[in-house]
C-alpha positions in Angstrom: -31.2 17.1 -16.7 -31.8 15.4 -13.4 -29.1 13.0 -11.9 -29.7 11.3 -8.5 -26.1 11.0 -7.7 -25.8 14.8 -7.9 -28.9 15.4 -6.0 -27.5 13.1 -3.2 -24.2 14.8 -3.1 -26.1 18.1 -2.6 -27.7 16.5 0.7 -24.3 16.2 2.1 -23.6 19.1 4.4 -21.5 19.8 7.5 -24.3 19.5 10.4 -23.0 20.8 13.6 -26.4 20.6 15.7 -26.7 16.8 16.2 -29.1 14.9 18.3 -29.7 11.4 19.1 -33.2 11.0 17.4 -32.3 8.8 14.6 -34.8 6.2 13.0 -32.1 3.6 12.3 -30.5 1.4 14.9 -26.9 1.3 15.4 -26.5 -2.0 13.6 -28.4 -0.6 10.5 -26.2 2.6 10.6 -23.0 0.3 10.9 -24.1 -1.6 7.6 -24.5 1.6 5.8 -21.1 3.0 6.9 -19.4 -0.2 6.2 -21.1 -0.5 2.8 -20.2 2.7 1.8 -16.5 2.3 2.6 -16.3 -1.1 0.9 -17.7 0.2 -2.3 -15.2 3.2 -2.3 -12.2 3.2 -4.7 -8.7 2.6 -3.7 -5.6 2.6 -5.8 -4.6 -1.0 -6.8 -7.7 -1.9 -4.8 -5.6 -1.8 -1.9 -8.5 -1.1 0.7 -6.1 1.1 3.0 -9.2 2.6 5.0 -9.9 1.4 8.3 -12.9 2.6 10.4 -14.0 2.2 13.9 -17.8 3.0 14.5 -18.8 3.9 17.9 -22.1 4.5 19.8 -23.2 5.5 23.1 -20.8 6.0 25.9 -17.9 4.8 23.3 -18.7 7.6 21.0 -18.8 10.0 23.9 -15.3 8.6 25.1 -13.9 10.3 21.9 -15.1 13.8 22.6 -14.1 13.2 26.4 -10.4 12.5 24.9 -10.5 15.5 22.7 -11.9 17.9 25.4 -9.1 16.6 28.0 -6.4 16.9 25.4 -7.3 20.5 24.1 -7.5 21.7 27.7 -3.7 21.8 27.8 -3.5 23.5 24.3 -6.0 26.4 24.4 -4.4 29.7 25.4 -6.8 30.5 28.4 -10.2 29.5 30.3 -12.3 31.6 28.0 -11.0 29.9 24.9 -11.3 26.4 26.6 -15.1 27.1 27.4 -15.6 27.7 23.7 -13.8 24.6 22.8 -16.1 22.8 25.3 -19.1 24.3 23.6 -18.0 23.0 20.2 -17.1 19.5 21.5 -20.5 19.2 23.2 -22.4 19.5 19.9 -20.2 16.4 18.7 -20.9 14.7 22.0 -24.6 15.3 21.5 -24.6 13.0 18.4 -25.7 9.4 17.9 -22.1 8.1 17.1 -18.8 8.7 15.9 -16.7 7.2 13.2 -13.0 7.1 13.6 -11.1 6.8 10.2 -7.6 5.5 9.9 -5.2 4.5 7.2 -3.5 1.0 7.6 0.3 2.1 7.1 1.3 -1.4 6.7 -0.6 -1.8 3.6 0.9 1.4 2.1 4.4 0.1 2.7 3.8 -3.1 1.2 2.6 -1.4 -1.7 5.7 0.8 -1.9 7.9 -2.1 -1.6 6.2 -4.4 -4.0 5.4 -1.7 -6.8 8.8 0.5 -6.6 7.8 2.3 -9.8 4.8 4.1 -8.0 6.2 4.0 -4.5 6.2 7.9 -4.2 2.4 7.7 -4.8 1.0 5.3 -2.4 0.8 7.8 0.6 -1.0 10.4 -1.6 -3.4 7.5 -3.1 -4.2 6.3 0.5 -5.1 9.9 1.3 -7.4 10.0 -1.7 -8.8 6.6 -0.8 -9.8 7.9 2.8 -11.2 11.1 1.3 -13.4 9.1 -1.1 -14.7 6.7 1.9 -15.5 9.8 4.0 -17.5 11.4 1.3 -19.1 8.1 0.5 -19.9 7.7 4.1 -21.1 11.3 4.3 -23.5 11.0 1.4 -24.8 7.6 2.5 -25.7 9.1 6.1 -27.3 12.2 4.4 -29.5 9.8 2.3 -30.7 8.2 5.5 -31.6 11.5 6.9 -28.7 11.5 9.3 -26.2 14.6 9.8 -22.6 14.7 10.2 -19.4 16.5 10.0 -15.7 15.8 9.6 -13.3 16.7 12.4 -9.4 16.5 12.6 -8.1 16.5 16.1 -5.5 14.1 15.0 -2.6 13.9 15.7 -3.2 15.4 19.1 -5.4 12.6 20.2 -3.7 9.8 18.4 -2.1 8.0 21.4 -5.1 8.4 23.8 -7.6 7.1 21.1 -5.1 4.3 20.3 -4.9 3.3 23.9 -8.6 3.6 24.7 -9.9 1.5 21.8 -7.0 -0.7 21.5 -6.0 0.5 18.0 -3.3 -1.5 16.1 -0.1 0.6 15.8 -0.2 0.3 12.0 -3.5 2.2 12.1 -3.0 6.0 11.6 -5.7 8.3 12.7 -7.0 10.6 10.0 -10.3 12.0 10.9 -13.2 11.9 13.2 -17.0 12.0 12.0 -19.5 12.7 14.6 -23.2 11.9 13.3 -26.7 12.1 14.6 -30.0 13.4 13.9 -30.2 16.8 12.2 -31.3 19.2 14.9 -30.5 22.5 12.9 -29.9 22.9 9.1 -26.5 23.7 7.5 -26.2 27.3 6.6 -26.0 28.6 3.0 -23.1 27.2 1.0 -21.2 29.7 -1.1 -19.3 28.6 -4.3 -16.5 30.4 -6.1 -17.1 31.3 -9.8 -17.0 28.5 -12.2 -14.6 30.1 -14.7 -12.1 30.3 -11.6 -12.4 26.6 -11.0 -13.0 24.7 -14.1 -12.1 24.4 -17.8 -14.1 22.8 -20.3 -12.7 22.3 -23.7 -14.4 20.6 -26.7 
């Protein structure tokens, strides 16, 4: 059995060796990213996911902020050097997506649907996870590599100030993307019997 969706999912890998040699323009990639997010499901069609799509110097600024912020967190100079090397691989990409949750929407849902109030935070996390995967797969389908990073909440305030982010947008992840300069390593899977149950 051949399934094009499964084939596309298999293309999605964490690519850490990124470059700027992409065929698409920033506008074309922004359209792909926006469409992937728009068509990702959210509970109650709440559309809680927000994204800031950055290219060029603005993308680099994200990783400048990460580097500056982590300098005060790592234990010593040797550790910071390794951190800088890692961050340099993200900075080498073509762009960065900042993913946010609109907390005002979540709060309104909690107030308007009290029976489900305890679930809306979880559902917003599911929504952003779905959007991230959709974007990741869509980029992979364009031949563009990406990875998902989580330097929040350490960088939240600096990112908000630099990019004029609304106070009700909560940073959830950062996705550097670009040309694939080296393939991902082999992916290992746990045994199906430890992970799934199929009953007929």
